[in-house]
mmCIF entry with sequence, helices, sheets and N, C-alpha, C, O atoms, coordinates in Angstrom:
data_MODEL
# 
_entry.id   MODEL 
# 
_entity.id                         1 
_entity.type                       polymer 
_entity.pdbx_number_of_molecules   1 
# 
_entity_poly.entity_id                      1 
_entity_poly.type                           'polypeptide(L)' 
_entity_poly.nstd_linkage                   no 
_entity_poly.nstd_monomer                   no 
_entity_poly.pdbx_seq_one_letter_code       MYGAYGELAADLFHDVFSLDTTPRKHLAAVARTALGRSGIGLKAVLSDGWAGVRAL 
_entity_poly.pdbx_seq_one_letter_code_can   MYGAYGELAADLFHDVFSLDTTPRKHLAAVARTALGRSGIGLKAVLSDGWAGVRAL 
_entity_poly.pdbx_strand_id                 A 
# 
loop_
_entity_poly_seq.entity_id 
_entity_poly_seq.num 
_entity_poly_seq.mon_id 
_entity_poly_seq.hetero 
1 1  MET n 
1 2  TYR n 
1 3  GLY n 
1 4  ALA n 
1 5  TYR n 
1 6  GLY n 
1 7  GLU n 
1 8  LEU n 
1 9  ALA n 
1 10 ALA n 
1 11 ASP n 
1 12 LEU n 
1 13 PHE n 
1 14 HIS n 
1 15 ASP n 
1 16 VAL n 
1 17 PHE n 
1 18 SER n 
1 19 LEU n 
1 20 ASP n 
1 21 THR n 
1 22 THR n 
1 23 PRO n 
1 24 ARG n 
1 25 LYS n 
1 26 HIS n 
1 27 LEU n 
1 28 ALA n 
1 29 ALA n 
1 30 VAL n 
1 31 ALA n 
1 32 ARG n 
1 33 THR n 
1 34 ALA n 
1 35 LEU n 
1 36 GLY n 
1 37 ARG n 
1 38 SER n 
1 39 GLY n 
1 40 ILE n 
1 41 GLY n 
1 42 LEU n 
1 43 LYS n 
1 44 ALA n 
1 45 VAL n 
1 46 LEU n 
1 47 SER n 
1 48 ASP n 
1 49 GLY n 
1 50 TRP n 
1 51 ALA n 
1 52 GLY n 
1 53 VAL n 
1 54 ARG n 
1 55 ALA n 
1 56 LEU n 
# 
_struct_asym.id          A 
_struct_asym.entity_id   1 
# 
loop_
_struct_conf.conf_type_id 
_struct_conf.id 
_struct_conf.pdbx_PDB_helix_id 
_struct_conf.beg_label_comp_id 
_struct_conf.beg_label_asym_id 
_struct_conf.beg_label_seq_id 
_struct_conf.pdbx_beg_PDB_ins_code 
_struct_conf.end_label_comp_id 
_struct_conf.end_label_asym_id 
_struct_conf.end_label_seq_id 
_struct_conf.pdbx_end_PDB_ins_code 
_struct_conf.beg_auth_comp_id 
_struct_conf.beg_auth_asym_id 
_struct_conf.beg_auth_seq_id 
_struct_conf.end_auth_comp_id 
_struct_conf.end_auth_asym_id 
_struct_conf.end_auth_seq_id 
_struct_conf.pdbx_PDB_helix_class 
_struct_conf.details 
_struct_conf.pdbx_PDB_helix_length 
HELX_P HELX_P1 AA1 TYR A 2  ? PHE A 17 ? TYR A 2  PHE A 17 1 ? 16 
HELX_P HELX_P2 AA2 LEU A 27 ? SER A 38 ? LEU A 27 SER A 38 1 ? 12 
HELX_P HELX_P3 AA3 LEU A 42 ? ALA A 55 ? LEU A 42 ALA A 55 1 ? 14 
# 
_struct_conf_type.id          HELX_P 
_struct_conf_type.criteria    ? 
_struct_conf_type.reference   ? 
# 
loop_
_atom_site.group_PDB 
_atom_site.id 
_atom_site.type_symbol 
_atom_site.label_atom_id 
_atom_site.label_alt_id 
_atom_site.label_comp_id 
_atom_site.label_asym_id 
_atom_site.label_entity_id 
_atom_site.label_seq_id 
_atom_site.pdbx_PDB_ins_code 
_atom_site.Cartn_x 
_atom_site.Cartn_y 
_atom_site.Cartn_z 
_atom_site.occupancy 
_atom_site.B_iso_or_equiv 
_atom_site.pdbx_formal_charge 
_atom_site.auth_seq_id 
_atom_site.auth_comp_id 
_atom_site.auth_asym_id 
_atom_site.auth_atom_id 
_atom_site.pdbx_PDB_model_num 
ATOM 1   N N  . MET A 1 1  ? -53.883 -14.166 -43.844 1.00 0.00 ? 1  MET A N  1 
ATOM 2   C CA . MET A 1 1  ? -53.540 -13.107 -44.764 1.00 0.00 ? 1  MET A CA 1 
ATOM 3   C C  . MET A 1 1  ? -54.156 -11.784 -44.319 1.00 0.00 ? 1  MET A C  1 
ATOM 4   O O  . MET A 1 1  ? -53.479 -10.756 -44.309 1.00 0.00 ? 1  MET A O  1 
ATOM 5   N N  . TYR A 1 2  ? -55.422 -11.806 -43.957 1.00 0.00 ? 2  TYR A N  1 
ATOM 6   C CA . TYR A 1 2  ? -56.076 -10.543 -43.607 1.00 0.00 ? 2  TYR A CA 1 
ATOM 7   C C  . TYR A 1 2  ? -55.517 -9.958  -42.314 1.00 0.00 ? 2  TYR A C  1 
ATOM 8   O O  . TYR A 1 2  ? -55.394 -8.740  -42.192 1.00 0.00 ? 2  TYR A O  1 
ATOM 9   N N  . GLY A 1 3  ? -55.183 -10.801 -41.361 1.00 0.00 ? 3  GLY A N  1 
ATOM 10  C CA . GLY A 1 3  ? -54.644 -10.317 -40.098 1.00 0.00 ? 3  GLY A CA 1 
ATOM 11  C C  . GLY A 1 3  ? -53.265 -9.709  -40.258 1.00 0.00 ? 3  GLY A C  1 
ATOM 12  O O  . GLY A 1 3  ? -53.011 -8.606  -39.776 1.00 0.00 ? 3  GLY A O  1 
ATOM 13  N N  . ALA A 1 4  ? -52.374 -10.420 -40.932 1.00 0.00 ? 4  ALA A N  1 
ATOM 14  C CA . ALA A 1 4  ? -50.998 -9.950  -41.073 1.00 0.00 ? 4  ALA A CA 1 
ATOM 15  C C  . ALA A 1 4  ? -50.919 -8.717  -41.968 1.00 0.00 ? 4  ALA A C  1 
ATOM 16  O O  . ALA A 1 4  ? -50.238 -7.750  -41.628 1.00 0.00 ? 4  ALA A O  1 
ATOM 17  N N  . TYR A 1 5  ? -51.601 -8.742  -43.095 1.00 0.00 ? 5  TYR A N  1 
ATOM 18  C CA . TYR A 1 5  ? -51.546 -7.589  -43.998 1.00 0.00 ? 5  TYR A CA 1 
ATOM 19  C C  . TYR A 1 5  ? -52.342 -6.404  -43.445 1.00 0.00 ? 5  TYR A C  1 
ATOM 20  O O  . TYR A 1 5  ? -51.997 -5.250  -43.702 1.00 0.00 ? 5  TYR A O  1 
ATOM 21  N N  . GLY A 1 6  ? -53.387 -6.681  -42.700 1.00 0.00 ? 6  GLY A N  1 
ATOM 22  C CA . GLY A 1 6  ? -54.145 -5.607  -42.063 1.00 0.00 ? 6  GLY A CA 1 
ATOM 23  C C  . GLY A 1 6  ? -53.305 -4.876  -41.029 1.00 0.00 ? 6  GLY A C  1 
ATOM 24  O O  . GLY A 1 6  ? -53.317 -3.647  -40.959 1.00 0.00 ? 6  GLY A O  1 
ATOM 25  N N  . GLU A 1 7  ? -52.574 -5.643  -40.226 1.00 0.00 ? 7  GLU A N  1 
ATOM 26  C CA . GLU A 1 7  ? -51.694 -5.027  -39.239 1.00 0.00 ? 7  GLU A CA 1 
ATOM 27  C C  . GLU A 1 7  ? -50.560 -4.257  -39.914 1.00 0.00 ? 7  GLU A C  1 
ATOM 28  O O  . GLU A 1 7  ? -50.169 -3.188  -39.445 1.00 0.00 ? 7  GLU A O  1 
ATOM 29  N N  . LEU A 1 8  ? -50.038 -4.792  -41.000 1.00 0.00 ? 8  LEU A N  1 
ATOM 30  C CA . LEU A 1 8  ? -48.981 -4.098  -41.749 1.00 0.00 ? 8  LEU A CA 1 
ATOM 31  C C  . LEU A 1 8  ? -49.507 -2.775  -42.292 1.00 0.00 ? 8  LEU A C  1 
ATOM 32  O O  . LEU A 1 8  ? -48.833 -1.752  -42.178 1.00 0.00 ? 8  LEU A O  1 
ATOM 33  N N  . ALA A 1 9  ? -50.688 -2.780  -42.876 1.00 0.00 ? 9  ALA A N  1 
ATOM 34  C CA . ALA A 1 9  ? -51.269 -1.551  -43.426 1.00 0.00 ? 9  ALA A CA 1 
ATOM 35  C C  . ALA A 1 9  ? -51.563 -0.549  -42.319 1.00 0.00 ? 9  ALA A C  1 
ATOM 36  O O  . ALA A 1 9  ? -51.305 0.644   -42.480 1.00 0.00 ? 9  ALA A O  1 
ATOM 37  N N  . ALA A 1 10 ? -52.098 -1.018  -41.202 1.00 0.00 ? 10 ALA A N  1 
ATOM 38  C CA . ALA A 1 10 ? -52.393 -0.115  -40.091 1.00 0.00 ? 10 ALA A CA 1 
ATOM 39  C C  . ALA A 1 10 ? -51.121 0.506   -39.531 1.00 0.00 ? 10 ALA A C  1 
ATOM 40  O O  . ALA A 1 10 ? -51.095 1.696   -39.220 1.00 0.00 ? 10 ALA A O  1 
ATOM 41  N N  . ASP A 1 11 ? -50.079 -0.285  -39.403 1.00 0.00 ? 11 ASP A N  1 
ATOM 42  C CA . ASP A 1 11 ? -48.798 0.216   -38.902 1.00 0.00 ? 11 ASP A CA 1 
ATOM 43  C C  . ASP A 1 11 ? -48.198 1.242   -39.870 1.00 0.00 ? 11 ASP A C  1 
ATOM 44  O O  . ASP A 1 11 ? -47.689 2.282   -39.454 1.00 0.00 ? 11 ASP A O  1 
ATOM 45  N N  . LEU A 1 12 ? -48.269 0.931   -41.153 1.00 0.00 ? 12 LEU A N  1 
ATOM 46  C CA . LEU A 1 12 ? -47.742 1.842   -42.164 1.00 0.00 ? 12 LEU A CA 1 
ATOM 47  C C  . LEU A 1 12 ? -48.510 3.160   -42.172 1.00 0.00 ? 12 LEU A C  1 
ATOM 48  O O  . LEU A 1 12 ? -47.900 4.229   -42.174 1.00 0.00 ? 12 LEU A O  1 
ATOM 49  N N  . PHE A 1 13 ? -49.830 3.099   -42.177 1.00 0.00 ? 13 PHE A N  1 
ATOM 50  C CA . PHE A 1 13 ? -50.634 4.323   -42.195 1.00 0.00 ? 13 PHE A CA 1 
ATOM 51  C C  . PHE A 1 13 ? -50.465 5.127   -40.911 1.00 0.00 ? 13 PHE A C  1 
ATOM 52  O O  . PHE A 1 13 ? -50.479 6.358   -40.946 1.00 0.00 ? 13 PHE A O  1 
ATOM 53  N N  . HIS A 1 14 ? -50.306 4.447   -39.784 1.00 0.00 ? 14 HIS A N  1 
ATOM 54  C CA . HIS A 1 14 ? -50.091 5.164   -38.519 1.00 0.00 ? 14 HIS A CA 1 
ATOM 55  C C  . HIS A 1 14 ? -48.788 5.949   -38.575 1.00 0.00 ? 14 HIS A C  1 
ATOM 56  O O  . HIS A 1 14 ? -48.740 7.108   -38.162 1.00 0.00 ? 14 HIS A O  1 
ATOM 57  N N  . ASP A 1 15 ? -47.724 5.316   -39.089 1.00 0.00 ? 15 ASP A N  1 
ATOM 58  C CA . ASP A 1 15 ? -46.436 6.000   -39.168 1.00 0.00 ? 15 ASP A CA 1 
ATOM 59  C C  . ASP A 1 15 ? -46.445 7.134   -40.180 1.00 0.00 ? 15 ASP A C  1 
ATOM 60  O O  . ASP A 1 15 ? -45.767 8.142   -39.984 1.00 0.00 ? 15 ASP A O  1 
ATOM 61  N N  . VAL A 1 16 ? -47.201 6.984   -41.257 1.00 0.00 ? 16 VAL A N  1 
ATOM 62  C CA . VAL A 1 16 ? -47.233 8.020   -42.290 1.00 0.00 ? 16 VAL A CA 1 
ATOM 63  C C  . VAL A 1 16 ? -48.079 9.212   -41.846 1.00 0.00 ? 16 VAL A C  1 
ATOM 64  O O  . VAL A 1 16 ? -47.688 10.358  -42.069 1.00 0.00 ? 16 VAL A O  1 
ATOM 65  N N  . PHE A 1 17 ? -49.222 8.965   -41.226 1.00 0.00 ? 17 PHE A N  1 
ATOM 66  C CA . PHE A 1 17 ? -50.167 10.035  -40.951 1.00 0.00 ? 17 PHE A CA 1 
ATOM 67  C C  . PHE A 1 17 ? -50.210 10.501  -39.497 1.00 0.00 ? 17 PHE A C  1 
ATOM 68  O O  . PHE A 1 17 ? -51.068 11.311  -39.143 1.00 0.00 ? 17 PHE A O  1 
ATOM 69  N N  . SER A 1 18 ? -49.306 10.010  -38.644 1.00 0.00 ? 18 SER A N  1 
ATOM 70  C CA . SER A 1 18 ? -49.315 10.462  -37.251 1.00 0.00 ? 18 SER A CA 1 
ATOM 71  C C  . SER A 1 18 ? -48.821 11.906  -37.171 1.00 0.00 ? 18 SER A C  1 
ATOM 72  O O  . SER A 1 18 ? -47.896 12.303  -37.878 1.00 0.00 ? 18 SER A O  1 
ATOM 73  N N  . LEU A 1 19 ? -49.450 12.665  -36.310 1.00 0.00 ? 19 LEU A N  1 
ATOM 74  C CA . LEU A 1 19 ? -49.115 14.076  -36.168 1.00 0.00 ? 19 LEU A CA 1 
ATOM 75  C C  . LEU A 1 19 ? -48.307 14.269  -34.887 1.00 0.00 ? 19 LEU A C  1 
ATOM 76  O O  . LEU A 1 19 ? -48.858 14.606  -33.840 1.00 0.00 ? 19 LEU A O  1 
ATOM 77  N N  . ASP A 1 20 ? -47.024 14.056  -34.979 1.00 0.00 ? 20 ASP A N  1 
ATOM 78  C CA . ASP A 1 20 ? -46.144 14.317  -33.859 1.00 0.00 ? 20 ASP A CA 1 
ATOM 79  C C  . ASP A 1 20 ? -45.106 15.357  -34.279 1.00 0.00 ? 20 ASP A C  1 
ATOM 80  O O  . ASP A 1 20 ? -45.154 15.854  -35.404 1.00 0.00 ? 20 ASP A O  1 
ATOM 81  N N  . THR A 1 21 ? -44.202 15.680  -33.422 1.00 0.00 ? 21 THR A N  1 
ATOM 82  C CA . THR A 1 21 ? -43.259 16.770  -33.711 1.00 0.00 ? 21 THR A CA 1 
ATOM 83  C C  . THR A 1 21 ? -41.952 16.291  -34.328 1.00 0.00 ? 21 THR A C  1 
ATOM 84  O O  . THR A 1 21 ? -41.035 17.090  -34.518 1.00 0.00 ? 21 THR A O  1 
ATOM 85  N N  . THR A 1 22 ? -41.848 15.003  -34.644 1.00 0.00 ? 22 THR A N  1 
ATOM 86  C CA . THR A 1 22 ? -40.616 14.496  -35.248 1.00 0.00 ? 22 THR A CA 1 
ATOM 87  C C  . THR A 1 22 ? -40.606 14.787  -36.746 1.00 0.00 ? 22 THR A C  1 
ATOM 88  O O  . THR A 1 22 ? -41.665 14.837  -37.370 1.00 0.00 ? 22 THR A O  1 
ATOM 89  N N  . PRO A 1 23 ? -39.430 14.979  -37.327 1.00 0.00 ? 23 PRO A N  1 
ATOM 90  C CA . PRO A 1 23 ? -39.359 15.208  -38.779 1.00 0.00 ? 23 PRO A CA 1 
ATOM 91  C C  . PRO A 1 23 ? -39.848 13.983  -39.555 1.00 0.00 ? 23 PRO A C  1 
ATOM 92  O O  . PRO A 1 23 ? -39.696 12.848  -39.103 1.00 0.00 ? 23 PRO A O  1 
ATOM 93  N N  . ARG A 1 24 ? -40.420 14.221  -40.698 1.00 0.00 ? 24 ARG A N  1 
ATOM 94  C CA . ARG A 1 24 ? -40.956 13.139  -41.535 1.00 0.00 ? 24 ARG A CA 1 
ATOM 95  C C  . ARG A 1 24 ? -39.831 12.358  -42.198 1.00 0.00 ? 24 ARG A C  1 
ATOM 96  O O  . ARG A 1 24 ? -38.806 12.916  -42.589 1.00 0.00 ? 24 ARG A O  1 
ATOM 97  N N  . LYS A 1 25 ? -40.054 11.037  -42.315 1.00 0.00 ? 25 LYS A N  1 
ATOM 98  C CA . LYS A 1 25 ? -39.133 10.170  -43.038 1.00 0.00 ? 25 LYS A CA 1 
ATOM 99  C C  . LYS A 1 25 ? -39.731 9.896   -44.413 1.00 0.00 ? 25 LYS A C  1 
ATOM 100 O O  . LYS A 1 25 ? -40.934 10.065  -44.618 1.00 0.00 ? 25 LYS A O  1 
ATOM 101 N N  . HIS A 1 26 ? -38.901 9.480   -45.339 1.00 0.00 ? 26 HIS A N  1 
ATOM 102 C CA . HIS A 1 26 ? -39.383 9.121   -46.665 1.00 0.00 ? 26 HIS A CA 1 
ATOM 103 C C  . HIS A 1 26 ? -40.296 7.905   -46.571 1.00 0.00 ? 26 HIS A C  1 
ATOM 104 O O  . HIS A 1 26 ? -40.135 7.056   -45.694 1.00 0.00 ? 26 HIS A O  1 
ATOM 105 N N  . LEU A 1 27 ? -41.241 7.836   -47.474 1.00 0.00 ? 27 LEU A N  1 
ATOM 106 C CA . LEU A 1 27 ? -42.227 6.757   -47.463 1.00 0.00 ? 27 LEU A CA 1 
ATOM 107 C C  . LEU A 1 27 ? -41.564 5.390   -47.593 1.00 0.00 ? 27 LEU A C  1 
ATOM 108 O O  . LEU A 1 27 ? -42.004 4.429   -46.961 1.00 0.00 ? 27 LEU A O  1 
ATOM 109 N N  . ALA A 1 28 ? -40.509 5.289   -48.406 1.00 0.00 ? 28 ALA A N  1 
ATOM 110 C CA . ALA A 1 28 ? -39.828 4.003   -48.568 1.00 0.00 ? 28 ALA A CA 1 
ATOM 111 C C  . ALA A 1 28 ? -39.213 3.539   -47.249 1.00 0.00 ? 28 ALA A C  1 
ATOM 112 O O  . ALA A 1 28 ? -39.261 2.352   -46.926 1.00 0.00 ? 28 ALA A O  1 
ATOM 113 N N  . ALA A 1 29 ? -38.639 4.463   -46.491 1.00 0.00 ? 29 ALA A N  1 
ATOM 114 C CA . ALA A 1 29 ? -38.046 4.100   -45.201 1.00 0.00 ? 29 ALA A CA 1 
ATOM 115 C C  . ALA A 1 29 ? -39.121 3.687   -44.205 1.00 0.00 ? 29 ALA A C  1 
ATOM 116 O O  . ALA A 1 29 ? -38.926 2.745   -43.436 1.00 0.00 ? 29 ALA A O  1 
ATOM 117 N N  . VAL A 1 30 ? -40.242 4.378   -44.213 1.00 0.00 ? 30 VAL A N  1 
ATOM 118 C CA . VAL A 1 30 ? -41.353 4.032   -43.314 1.00 0.00 ? 30 VAL A CA 1 
ATOM 119 C C  . VAL A 1 30 ? -41.906 2.656   -43.689 1.00 0.00 ? 30 VAL A C  1 
ATOM 120 O O  . VAL A 1 30 ? -42.200 1.847   -42.809 1.00 0.00 ? 30 VAL A O  1 
ATOM 121 N N  . ALA A 1 31 ? -42.050 2.389   -44.977 1.00 0.00 ? 31 ALA A N  1 
ATOM 122 C CA . ALA A 1 31 ? -42.570 1.096   -45.434 1.00 0.00 ? 31 ALA A CA 1 
ATOM 123 C C  . ALA A 1 31 ? -41.610 -0.032  -45.076 1.00 0.00 ? 31 ALA A C  1 
ATOM 124 O O  . ALA A 1 31 ? -42.046 -1.100  -44.647 1.00 0.00 ? 31 ALA A O  1 
ATOM 125 N N  . ARG A 1 32 ? -40.312 0.190   -45.247 1.00 0.00 ? 32 ARG A N  1 
ATOM 126 C CA . ARG A 1 32 ? -39.317 -0.822  -44.897 1.00 0.00 ? 32 ARG A CA 1 
ATOM 127 C C  . ARG A 1 32 ? -39.367 -1.140  -43.399 1.00 0.00 ? 32 ARG A C  1 
ATOM 128 O O  . ARG A 1 32 ? -39.289 -2.302  -43.000 1.00 0.00 ? 32 ARG A O  1 
ATOM 129 N N  . THR A 1 33 ? -39.498 -0.096  -42.577 1.00 0.00 ? 33 THR A N  1 
ATOM 130 C CA . THR A 1 33 ? -39.575 -0.290  -41.134 1.00 0.00 ? 33 THR A CA 1 
ATOM 131 C C  . THR A 1 33 ? -40.833 -1.068  -40.746 1.00 0.00 ? 33 THR A C  1 
ATOM 132 O O  . THR A 1 33 ? -40.769 -1.993  -39.937 1.00 0.00 ? 33 THR A O  1 
ATOM 133 N N  . ALA A 1 34 ? -41.972 -0.692  -41.323 1.00 0.00 ? 34 ALA A N  1 
ATOM 134 C CA . ALA A 1 34 ? -43.232 -1.386  -41.024 1.00 0.00 ? 34 ALA A CA 1 
ATOM 135 C C  . ALA A 1 34 ? -43.174 -2.840  -41.485 1.00 0.00 ? 34 ALA A C  1 
ATOM 136 O O  . ALA A 1 34 ? -43.691 -3.725  -40.804 1.00 0.00 ? 34 ALA A O  1 
ATOM 137 N N  . LEU A 1 35 ? -42.559 -3.090  -42.621 1.00 0.00 ? 35 LEU A N  1 
ATOM 138 C CA . LEU A 1 35 ? -42.432 -4.459  -43.129 1.00 0.00 ? 35 LEU A CA 1 
ATOM 139 C C  . LEU A 1 35 ? -41.544 -5.283  -42.210 1.00 0.00 ? 35 LEU A C  1 
ATOM 140 O O  . LEU A 1 35 ? -41.824 -6.457  -41.966 1.00 0.00 ? 35 LEU A O  1 
ATOM 141 N N  . GLY A 1 36 ? -40.488 -4.688  -41.703 1.00 0.00 ? 36 GLY A N  1 
ATOM 142 C CA . GLY A 1 36 ? -39.608 -5.400  -40.783 1.00 0.00 ? 36 GLY A CA 1 
ATOM 143 C C  . GLY A 1 36 ? -40.295 -5.741  -39.471 1.00 0.00 ? 36 GLY A C  1 
ATOM 144 O O  . GLY A 1 36 ? -40.062 -6.812  -38.910 1.00 0.00 ? 36 GLY A O  1 
ATOM 145 N N  . ARG A 1 37 ? -41.138 -4.843  -38.974 1.00 0.00 ? 37 ARG A N  1 
ATOM 146 C CA . ARG A 1 37 ? -41.857 -5.096  -37.725 1.00 0.00 ? 37 ARG A CA 1 
ATOM 147 C C  . ARG A 1 37 ? -42.966 -6.112  -37.903 1.00 0.00 ? 37 ARG A C  1 
ATOM 148 O O  . ARG A 1 37 ? -43.356 -6.769  -36.938 1.00 0.00 ? 37 ARG A O  1 
ATOM 149 N N  . SER A 1 38 ? -43.486 -6.259  -39.118 1.00 0.00 ? 38 SER A N  1 
ATOM 150 C CA . SER A 1 38 ? -44.641 -7.132  -39.328 1.00 0.00 ? 38 SER A CA 1 
ATOM 151 C C  . SER A 1 38 ? -44.285 -8.611  -39.326 1.00 0.00 ? 38 SER A C  1 
ATOM 152 O O  . SER A 1 38 ? -45.121 -9.448  -38.987 1.00 0.00 ? 38 SER A O  1 
ATOM 153 N N  . GLY A 1 39 ? -43.069 -8.939  -39.696 1.00 0.00 ? 39 GLY A N  1 
ATOM 154 C CA . GLY A 1 39 ? -42.687 -10.343 -39.774 1.00 0.00 ? 39 GLY A CA 1 
ATOM 155 C C  . GLY A 1 39 ? -43.017 -10.985 -41.107 1.00 0.00 ? 39 GLY A C  1 
ATOM 156 O O  . GLY A 1 39 ? -42.736 -12.165 -41.315 1.00 0.00 ? 39 GLY A O  1 
ATOM 157 N N  . ILE A 1 40 ? -43.609 -10.223 -42.008 1.00 0.00 ? 40 ILE A N  1 
ATOM 158 C CA . ILE A 1 40 ? -43.895 -10.718 -43.357 1.00 0.00 ? 40 ILE A CA 1 
ATOM 159 C C  . ILE A 1 40 ? -42.676 -10.409 -44.218 1.00 0.00 ? 40 ILE A C  1 
ATOM 160 O O  . ILE A 1 40 ? -42.156 -9.294  -44.188 1.00 0.00 ? 40 ILE A O  1 
ATOM 161 N N  . GLY A 1 41 ? -42.235 -11.369 -44.961 1.00 0.00 ? 41 GLY A N  1 
ATOM 162 C CA . GLY A 1 41 ? -41.065 -11.167 -45.814 1.00 0.00 ? 41 GLY A CA 1 
ATOM 163 C C  . GLY A 1 41 ? -41.410 -10.404 -47.087 1.00 0.00 ? 41 GLY A C  1 
ATOM 164 O O  . GLY A 1 41 ? -42.543 -10.441 -47.567 1.00 0.00 ? 41 GLY A O  1 
ATOM 165 N N  . LEU A 1 42 ? -40.425 -9.723  -47.613 1.00 0.00 ? 42 LEU A N  1 
ATOM 166 C CA . LEU A 1 42 ? -40.616 -8.965  -48.849 1.00 0.00 ? 42 LEU A CA 1 
ATOM 167 C C  . LEU A 1 42 ? -41.003 -9.888  -49.999 1.00 0.00 ? 42 LEU A C  1 
ATOM 168 O O  . LEU A 1 42 ? -41.820 -9.524  -50.845 1.00 0.00 ? 42 LEU A O  1 
ATOM 169 N N  . LYS A 1 43 ? -40.422 -11.068 -50.029 1.00 0.00 ? 43 LYS A N  1 
ATOM 170 C CA . LYS A 1 43 ? -40.742 -12.026 -51.088 1.00 0.00 ? 43 LYS A CA 1 
ATOM 171 C C  . LYS A 1 43 ? -42.215 -12.420 -51.039 1.00 0.00 ? 43 LYS A C  1 
ATOM 172 O O  . LYS A 1 43 ? -42.856 -12.560 -52.080 1.00 0.00 ? 43 LYS A O  1 
ATOM 173 N N  . ALA A 1 44 ? -42.753 -12.600 -49.834 1.00 0.00 ? 44 ALA A N  1 
ATOM 174 C CA . ALA A 1 44 ? -44.164 -12.968 -49.677 1.00 0.00 ? 44 ALA A CA 1 
ATOM 175 C C  . ALA A 1 44 ? -45.071 -11.828 -50.121 1.00 0.00 ? 44 ALA A C  1 
ATOM 176 O O  . ALA A 1 44 ? -46.093 -12.063 -50.764 1.00 0.00 ? 44 ALA A O  1 
ATOM 177 N N  . VAL A 1 45 ? -44.709 -10.610 -49.787 1.00 0.00 ? 45 VAL A N  1 
ATOM 178 C CA . VAL A 1 45 ? -45.518 -9.451  -50.200 1.00 0.00 ? 45 VAL A CA 1 
ATOM 179 C C  . VAL A 1 45 ? -45.524 -9.318  -51.717 1.00 0.00 ? 45 VAL A C  1 
ATOM 180 O O  . VAL A 1 45 ? -46.572 -9.101  -52.324 1.00 0.00 ? 45 VAL A O  1 
ATOM 181 N N  . LEU A 1 46 ? -44.347 -9.448  -52.326 1.00 0.00 ? 46 LEU A N  1 
ATOM 182 C CA . LEU A 1 46 ? -44.272 -9.343  -53.784 1.00 0.00 ? 46 LEU A CA 1 
ATOM 183 C C  . LEU A 1 46 ? -45.019 -10.485 -54.465 1.00 0.00 ? 46 LEU A C  1 
ATOM 184 O O  . LEU A 1 46 ? -45.697 -10.271 -55.470 1.00 0.00 ? 46 LEU A O  1 
ATOM 185 N N  . SER A 1 47 ? -44.897 -11.689 -53.927 1.00 0.00 ? 47 SER A N  1 
ATOM 186 C CA . SER A 1 47 ? -45.590 -12.842 -54.495 1.00 0.00 ? 47 SER A CA 1 
ATOM 187 C C  . SER A 1 47 ? -47.104 -12.676 -54.404 1.00 0.00 ? 47 SER A C  1 
ATOM 188 O O  . SER A 1 47 ? -47.815 -12.944 -55.372 1.00 0.00 ? 47 SER A O  1 
ATOM 189 N N  . ASP A 1 48 ? -47.597 -12.240 -53.257 1.00 0.00 ? 48 ASP A N  1 
ATOM 190 C CA . ASP A 1 48 ? -49.035 -12.032 -53.095 1.00 0.00 ? 48 ASP A CA 1 
ATOM 191 C C  . ASP A 1 48 ? -49.528 -10.871 -53.962 1.00 0.00 ? 48 ASP A C  1 
ATOM 192 O O  . ASP A 1 48 ? -50.635 -10.924 -54.497 1.00 0.00 ? 48 ASP A O  1 
ATOM 193 N N  . GLY A 1 49 ? -48.725 -9.845  -54.099 1.00 0.00 ? 49 GLY A N  1 
ATOM 194 C CA . GLY A 1 49 ? -49.086 -8.724  -54.964 1.00 0.00 ? 49 GLY A CA 1 
ATOM 195 C C  . GLY A 1 49 ? -49.177 -9.152  -56.420 1.00 0.00 ? 49 GLY A C  1 
ATOM 196 O O  . GLY A 1 49 ? -50.104 -8.767  -57.132 1.00 0.00 ? 49 GLY A O  1 
ATOM 197 N N  . TRP A 1 50 ? -48.213 -9.947  -56.855 1.00 0.00 ? 50 TRP A N  1 
ATOM 198 C CA . TRP A 1 50 ? -48.228 -10.441 -58.230 1.00 0.00 ? 50 TRP A CA 1 
ATOM 199 C C  . TRP A 1 50 ? -49.440 -11.360 -58.475 1.00 0.00 ? 50 TRP A C  1 
ATOM 200 O O  . TRP A 1 50 ? -50.062 -11.311 -59.536 1.00 0.00 ? 50 TRP A O  1 
ATOM 201 N N  . ALA A 1 51 ? -49.761 -12.189 -57.487 1.00 0.00 ? 51 ALA A N  1 
ATOM 202 C CA . ALA A 1 51 ? -50.932 -13.067 -57.615 1.00 0.00 ? 51 ALA A CA 1 
ATOM 203 C C  . ALA A 1 51 ? -52.204 -12.224 -57.685 1.00 0.00 ? 51 ALA A C  1 
ATOM 204 O O  . ALA A 1 51 ? -53.130 -12.575 -58.416 1.00 0.00 ? 51 ALA A O  1 
ATOM 205 N N  . GLY A 1 52 ? -52.264 -11.130 -56.946 1.00 0.00 ? 52 GLY A N  1 
ATOM 206 C CA . GLY A 1 52 ? -53.420 -10.235 -57.020 1.00 0.00 ? 52 GLY A CA 1 
ATOM 207 C C  . GLY A 1 52 ? -53.557 -9.574  -58.362 1.00 0.00 ? 52 GLY A C  1 
ATOM 208 O O  . GLY A 1 52 ? -54.667 -9.444  -58.878 1.00 0.00 ? 52 GLY A O  1 
ATOM 209 N N  . VAL A 1 53 ? -52.438 -9.148  -58.948 1.00 0.00 ? 53 VAL A N  1 
ATOM 210 C CA . VAL A 1 53 ? -52.458 -8.524  -60.271 1.00 0.00 ? 53 VAL A CA 1 
ATOM 211 C C  . VAL A 1 53 ? -52.888 -9.547  -61.327 1.00 0.00 ? 53 VAL A C  1 
ATOM 212 O O  . VAL A 1 53 ? -53.666 -9.228  -62.226 1.00 0.00 ? 53 VAL A O  1 
ATOM 213 N N  . ARG A 1 54 ? -52.388 -10.749 -61.215 1.00 0.00 ? 54 ARG A N  1 
ATOM 214 C CA . ARG A 1 54 ? -52.754 -11.791 -62.192 1.00 0.00 ? 54 ARG A CA 1 
ATOM 215 C C  . ARG A 1 54 ? -54.226 -12.161 -62.090 1.00 0.00 ? 54 ARG A C  1 
ATOM 216 O O  . ARG A 1 54 ? -54.831 -12.569 -63.082 1.00 0.00 ? 54 ARG A O  1 
ATOM 217 N N  . ALA A 1 55 ? -54.813 -12.023 -60.892 1.00 0.00 ? 55 ALA A N  1 
ATOM 218 C CA . ALA A 1 55 ? -56.216 -12.371 -60.701 1.00 0.00 ? 55 ALA A CA 1 
ATOM 219 C C  . ALA A 1 55 ? -57.148 -11.355 -61.369 1.00 0.00 ? 55 ALA A C  1 
ATOM 220 O O  . ALA A 1 55 ? -58.307 -11.656 -61.654 1.00 0.00 ? 55 ALA A O  1 
ATOM 221 N N  . LEU A 1 56 ? -56.630 -10.162 -61.611 1.00 0.00 ? 56 LEU A N  1 
ATOM 222 C CA . LEU A 1 56 ? -57.473 -9.149  -62.273 1.00 0.00 ? 56 LEU A CA 1 
ATOM 223 C C  . LEU A 1 56 ? -57.611 -9.524  -63.705 1.00 0.00 ? 56 LEU A C  1 
ATOM 224 O O  . LEU A 1 56 ? -58.277 -8.821  -64.466 1.00 0.00 ? 56 LEU A O  1 
# 
């Protein structure tokens, strides 16, 4: 869990905060792209997120 989600977060933050000369994309599009590259399914992310909320 820590490896896969850590890489997903790092990839997402790199794409959001990188300072290059390309025009910015919407955050939802960047997140969708990072999720697709990570190999983690959307269902797994939502399930783990819901389990985290329930644990609070």
